[in-house]
ChimeraX commands (.cxc) that place a marker at each C-alpha (Angstrom):
marker #1 position 150.37,48.71,129.56 radius 0.5
marker #1 position 148.57,47.95,126.30 radius 0.5
marker #1 position 145.26,47.73,128.14 radius 0.5
marker #1 position 145.78,51.27,129.50 radius 0.5
marker #1 position 146.60,52.60,126.05 radius 0.5
marker #1 position 143.44,50.98,124.67 radius 0.5
marker #1 position 141.38,52.56,127.48 radius 0.5
marker #1 position 142.85,55.97,126.63 radius 0.5
marker #1 position 142.05,55.47,122.93 radius 0.5
marker #1 position 138.47,54.48,123.80 radius 0.5
marker #1 position 138.15,57.52,126.08 radius 0.5
marker #1 position 139.31,59.81,123.27 radius 0.5
marker #1 position 136.84,58.08,120.92 radius 0.5
marker #1 position 133.96,58.65,123.37 radius 0.5
marker #1 position 134.87,62.33,123.73 radius 0.5
marker #1 position 135.01,62.71,119.95 radius 0.5
marker #1 position 131.66,60.97,119.52 radius 0.5
marker #1 position 130.07,63.23,122.12 radius 0.5
marker #1 position 131.50,66.44,120.66 radius 0.5
marker #1 position 130.75,65.41,117.07 radius 0.5
marker #1 position 127.11,64.66,117.87 radius 0.5
marker #1 position 127.35,60.94,117.17 radius 0.5
marker #1 position 126.74,59.95,120.78 radius 0.5
marker #1 position 123.77,61.79,122.30 radius 0.5
marker #1 position 123.81,62.92,125.91 radius 0.5
marker #1 position 120.94,62.63,128.40 radius 0.5
marker #1 position 119.78,65.98,129.79 radius 0.5
marker #1 position 116.62,65.97,131.94 radius 0.5
marker #1 position 115.52,62.69,130.39 radius 0.5
marker #1 position 115.95,63.99,126.84 radius 0.5
marker #1 position 118.46,62.49,124.41 radius 0.5
marker #1 position 120.15,65.33,122.51 radius 0.5
marker #1 position 123.59,65.96,121.10 radius 0.5
marker #1 position 125.85,68.31,123.03 radius 0.5
marker #1 position 126.25,71.12,120.50 radius 0.5
marker #1 position 122.52,71.33,119.77 radius 0.5
marker #1 position 121.87,71.55,123.51 radius 0.5
marker #1 position 124.26,74.49,123.81 radius 0.5
marker #1 position 122.90,76.31,120.76 radius 0.5
marker #1 position 119.24,75.86,121.78 radius 0.5
marker #1 position 119.81,76.82,125.43 radius 0.5
marker #1 position 117.73,79.75,126.69 radius 0.5
marker #1 position 120.81,81.85,127.47 radius 0.5
marker #1 position 122.10,81.50,123.91 radius 0.5
marker #1 position 118.66,82.34,122.50 radius 0.5
marker #1 position 118.57,85.49,124.63 radius 0.5
marker #1 position 122.02,86.47,123.38 radius 0.5
marker #1 position 120.94,85.93,119.75 radius 0.5
marker #1 position 117.84,88.10,120.32 radius 0.5
marker #1 position 119.97,90.77,122.02 radius 0.5
marker #1 position 122.46,90.81,119.16 radius 0.5
marker #1 position 119.59,90.97,116.67 radius 0.5
marker #1 position 118.04,93.90,118.52 radius 0.5
marker #1 position 121.35,95.80,118.67 radius 0.5
marker #1 position 122.00,95.10,114.98 radius 0.5
marker #1 position 118.53,96.36,113.99 radius 0.5
marker #1 position 119.04,99.53,116.03 radius 0.5
marker #1 position 122.44,100.11,114.42 radius 0.5
marker #1 position 120.98,99.37,110.99 radius 0.5
marker #1 position 118.24,101.96,111.45 radius 0.5
marker #1 position 120.73,104.56,112.71 radius 0.5
marker #1 position 123.15,103.99,109.82 radius 0.5
marker #1 position 120.33,103.99,107.25 radius 0.5
marker #1 position 119.14,107.35,108.56 radius 0.5
marker #1 position 122.70,108.68,108.43 radius 0.5
marker #1 position 123.10,107.38,104.86 radius 0.5
marker #1 position 119.82,108.99,103.75 radius 0.5
marker #1 position 120.75,112.33,105.35 radius 0.5
marker #1 position 124.24,112.16,103.85 radius 0.5
marker #1 position 122.84,111.39,100.39 radius 0.5
marker #1 position 120.67,114.52,100.55 radius 0.5
marker #1 position 123.69,116.76,101.06 radius 0.5
marker #1 position 125.98,115.15,98.48 radius 0.5
marker #1 position 126.30,116.62,95.01 radius 0.5
marker #1 position 124.36,114.97,92.18 radius 0.5
marker #1 position 127.24,112.85,90.77 radius 0.5
marker #1 position 127.79,110.77,93.94 radius 0.5
marker #1 position 124.20,110.77,95.18 radius 0.5
marker #1 position 122.61,107.41,96.01 radius 0.5
marker #1 position 118.86,107.08,95.79 radius 0.5
marker #1 position 116.80,106.20,98.84 radius 0.5
marker #1 position 115.71,102.99,97.11 radius 0.5
marker #1 position 119.31,101.78,96.84 radius 0.5
marker #1 position 119.96,102.61,100.50 radius 0.5
marker #1 position 116.79,100.88,101.68 radius 0.5
marker #1 position 117.52,97.89,99.44 radius 0.5
marker #1 position 120.94,97.46,101.03 radius 0.5
marker #1 position 119.34,97.84,104.47 radius 0.5
marker #1 position 116.78,95.12,103.69 radius 0.5
marker #1 position 119.58,92.86,102.43 radius 0.5
marker #1 position 121.51,93.41,105.67 radius 0.5
marker #1 position 118.41,92.67,107.76 radius 0.5
marker #1 position 117.86,89.39,105.91 radius 0.5
marker #1 position 121.47,88.42,106.58 radius 0.5
marker #1 position 120.93,89.14,110.29 radius 0.5
marker #1 position 117.99,86.73,110.28 radius 0.5
marker #1 position 119.73,84.13,108.13 radius 0.5
marker #1 position 122.81,83.62,110.31 radius 0.5
marker #1 position 121.12,81.79,113.26 radius 0.5
marker #1 position 119.10,79.63,110.86 radius 0.5
marker #1 position 122.23,78.65,108.92 radius 0.5
marker #1 position 124.08,77.92,112.15 radius 0.5
marker #1 position 121.43,75.53,113.45 radius 0.5
marker #1 position 120.87,73.85,110.08 radius 0.5
marker #1 position 124.65,73.47,109.65 radius 0.5
marker #1 position 124.89,71.73,113.02 radius 0.5
marker #1 position 122.04,69.36,112.14 radius 0.5
marker #1 position 123.58,68.64,108.73 radius 0.5
marker #1 position 127.04,68.01,110.20 radius 0.5
marker #1 position 125.62,65.68,112.86 radius 0.5
marker #1 position 123.74,63.74,110.19 radius 0.5
marker #1 position 126.84,63.39,108.03 radius 0.5
marker #1 position 128.99,62.37,111.01 radius 0.5
marker #1 position 126.43,59.71,112.02 radius 0.5
marker #1 position 126.29,58.38,108.46 radius 0.5
marker #1 position 130.07,58.21,108.16 radius 0.5
marker #1 position 130.33,56.54,111.57 radius 0.5
marker #1 position 127.67,53.96,110.69 radius 0.5
marker #1 position 129.34,53.17,107.38 radius 0.5
marker #1 position 132.77,52.82,108.99 radius 0.5
marker #1 position 131.50,50.57,111.82 radius 0.5
marker #1 position 130.40,47.66,109.69 radius 0.5
marker #1 position 131.43,45.11,112.26 radius 0.5
marker #1 position 128.83,44.83,114.99 radius 0.5
marker #1 position 128.84,42.24,117.75 radius 0.5
marker #1 position 125.80,39.93,117.78 radius 0.5
marker #1 position 124.46,41.61,120.94 radius 0.5
marker #1 position 124.05,44.84,118.99 radius 0.5
marker #1 position 126.98,46.73,120.50 radius 0.5
marker #1 position 129.68,48.05,118.23 radius 0.5
marker #1 position 133.31,47.46,119.00 radius 0.5
marker #1 position 135.59,50.28,120.07 radius 0.5
marker #1 position 138.86,51.24,118.45 radius 0.5
marker #1 position 140.77,50.18,121.56 radius 0.5
marker #1 position 139.01,46.81,121.54 radius 0.5
marker #1 position 139.83,46.30,117.88 radius 0.5
marker #1 position 143.50,47.16,118.52 radius 0.5
marker #1 position 143.64,44.79,121.49 radius 0.5
marker #1 position 142.08,41.89,119.56 radius 0.5
marker #1 position 144.20,42.53,116.46 radius 0.5
marker #1 position 147.49,42.77,118.36 radius 0.5
marker #1 position 146.78,39.59,120.34 radius 0.5
marker #1 position 145.34,37.61,117.46 radius 0.5
marker #1 position 148.12,35.05,117.05 radius 0.5
marker #1 position 149.77,35.48,120.46 radius 0.5
marker link #1:1,2 radius 0.2
marker link #1:2,3 radius 0.2
marker link #1:3,4 radius 0.2
marker link #1:4,5 radius 0.2
marker link #1:5,6 radius 0.2
marker link #1:6,7 radius 0.2
marker link #1:7,8 radius 0.2
marker link #1:8,9 radius 0.2
marker link #1:9,10 radius 0.2
marker link #1:10,11 radius 0.2
marker link #1:11,12 radius 0.2
marker link #1:12,13 radius 0.2
marker link #1:13,14 radius 0.2
marker link #1:14,15 radius 0.2
marker link #1:15,16 radius 0.2
marker link #1:16,17 radius 0.2
marker link #1:17,18 radius 0.2
marker link #1:18,19 radius 0.2
marker link #1:19,20 radius 0.2
marker link #1:20,21 radius 0.2
marker link #1:21,22 radius 0.2
marker link #1:22,23 radius 0.2
marker link #1:23,24 radius 0.2
marker link #1:24,25 radius 0.2
marker link #1:25,26 radius 0.2
marker link #1:26,27 radius 0.2
marker link #1:27,28 radius 0.2
marker link #1:28,29 radius 0.2
marker link #1:29,30 radius 0.2
marker link #1:30,31 radius 0.2
marker link #1:31,32 radius 0.2
marker link #1:32,33 radius 0.2
marker link #1:33,34 radius 0.2
marker link #1:34,35 radius 0.2
marker link #1:35,36 radius 0.2
marker link #1:36,37 radius 0.2
marker link #1:37,38 radius 0.2
marker link #1:38,39 radius 0.2
marker link #1:39,40 radius 0.2
marker link #1:40,41 radius 0.2
marker link #1:41,42 radius 0.2
marker link #1:42,43 radius 0.2
marker link #1:43,44 radius 0.2
marker link #1:44,45 radius 0.2
marker link #1:45,46 radius 0.2
marker link #1:46,47 radius 0.2
marker link #1:47,48 radius 0.2
marker link #1:48,49 radius 0.2
marker link #1:49,50 radius 0.2
marker link #1:50,51 radius 0.2
marker link #1:51,52 radius 0.2
marker link #1:52,53 radius 0.2
marker link #1:53,54 radius 0.2
marker link #1:54,55 radius 0.2
marker link #1:55,56 radius 0.2
marker link #1:56,57 radius 0.2
marker link #1:57,58 radius 0.2
marker link #1:58,59 radius 0.2
marker link #1:59,60 radius 0.2
marker link #1:60,61 radius 0.2
marker link #1:61,62 radius 0.2
marker link #1:62,63 radius 0.2
marker link #1:63,64 radius 0.2
marker link #1:64,65 radius 0.2
marker link #1:65,66 radius 0.2
marker link #1:66,67 radius 0.2
marker link #1:67,68 radius 0.2
marker link #1:68,69 radius 0.2
marker link #1:69,70 radius 0.2
marker link #1:70,71 radius 0.2
marker link #1:71,72 radius 0.2
marker link #1:72,73 radius 0.2
marker link #1:73,74 radius 0.2
marker link #1:74,75 radius 0.2
marker link #1:75,76 radius 0.2
marker link #1:76,77 radius 0.2
marker link #1:77,78 radius 0.2
marker link #1:78,79 radius 0.2
marker link #1:79,80 radius 0.2
marker link #1:80,81 radius 0.2
marker link #1:81,82 radius 0.2
marker link #1:82,83 radius 0.2
marker link #1:83,84 radius 0.2
marker link #1:84,85 radius 0.2
marker link #1:85,86 radius 0.2
marker link #1:86,87 radius 0.2
marker link #1:87,88 radius 0.2
marker link #1:88,89 radius 0.2
marker link #1:89,90 radius 0.2
marker link #1:90,91 radius 0.2
marker link #1:91,92 radius 0.2
marker link #1:92,93 radius 0.2
marker link #1:93,94 radius 0.2
marker link #1:94,95 radius 0.2
marker link #1:95,96 radius 0.2
marker link #1:96,97 radius 0.2
marker link #1:97,98 radius 0.2
marker link #1:98,99 radius 0.2
marker link #1:99,100 radius 0.2
marker link #1:100,101 radius 0.2
marker link #1:101,102 radius 0.2
marker link #1:102,103 radius 0.2
marker link #1:103,104 radius 0.2
marker link #1:104,105 radius 0.2
marker link #1:105,106 radius 0.2
marker link #1:106,107 radius 0.2
marker link #1:107,108 radius 0.2
marker link #1:108,109 radius 0.2
marker link #1:109,110 radius 0.2
marker link #1:110,111 radius 0.2
marker link #1:111,112 radius 0.2
marker link #1:112,113 radius 0.2
marker link #1:113,114 radius 0.2
marker link #1:114,115 radius 0.2
marker link #1:115,116 radius 0.2
marker link #1:116,117 radius 0.2
marker link #1:117,118 radius 0.2
marker link #1:118,119 radius 0.2
marker link #1:119,120 radius 0.2
marker link #1:120,121 radius 0.2
marker link #1:121,122 radius 0.2
marker link #1:122,123 radius 0.2
marker link #1:123,124 radius 0.2
marker link #1:124,125 radius 0.2
marker link #1:125,126 radius 0.2
marker link #1:126,127 radius 0.2
marker link #1:127,128 radius 0.2
marker link #1:128,129 radius 0.2
marker link #1:129,130 radius 0.2
marker link #1:130,131 radius 0.2
marker link #1:131,132 radius 0.2
marker link #1:132,133 radius 0.2
marker link #1:133,134 radius 0.2
marker link #1:134,135 radius 0.2
marker link #1:135,136 radius 0.2
marker link #1:136,137 radius 0.2
marker link #1:137,138 radius 0.2
marker link #1:138,139 radius 0.2
marker link #1:139,140 radius 0.2
marker link #1:140,141 radius 0.2
marker link #1:141,142 radius 0.2
marker link #1:142,143 radius 0.2
marker link #1:143,144 radius 0.2
marker link #1:144,145 radius 0.2
view
């Protein structure tokens, strides 16, 4: 019974390591973490480009509407074209910044998770393999049995 529980704990640990980017997966002979593989897949890149294209089109349309609206508003509430174009440029930079921040956040999180995992796994067997949580529980519970 205890052996089964330890296997389940080790299985959960392996799933966590894979999803957290600690344990790389092998795809077409390339070692890469799972989340980076999904984010850098061609389908996801096409979706990002499609969303960027739609957002640029909407940005141009709404900027034109804002410029036309500002021409017909009375002088007290009138925004200059420079302010409108400045806000449009700021929005465009945010469109470009989101994918970069997403990918850099994933790389940063994977690096932190690997560092935390390496610091927490101080005990390494002489063959170079680290022990699993289930193995540690099994050895600890049967220590003086």
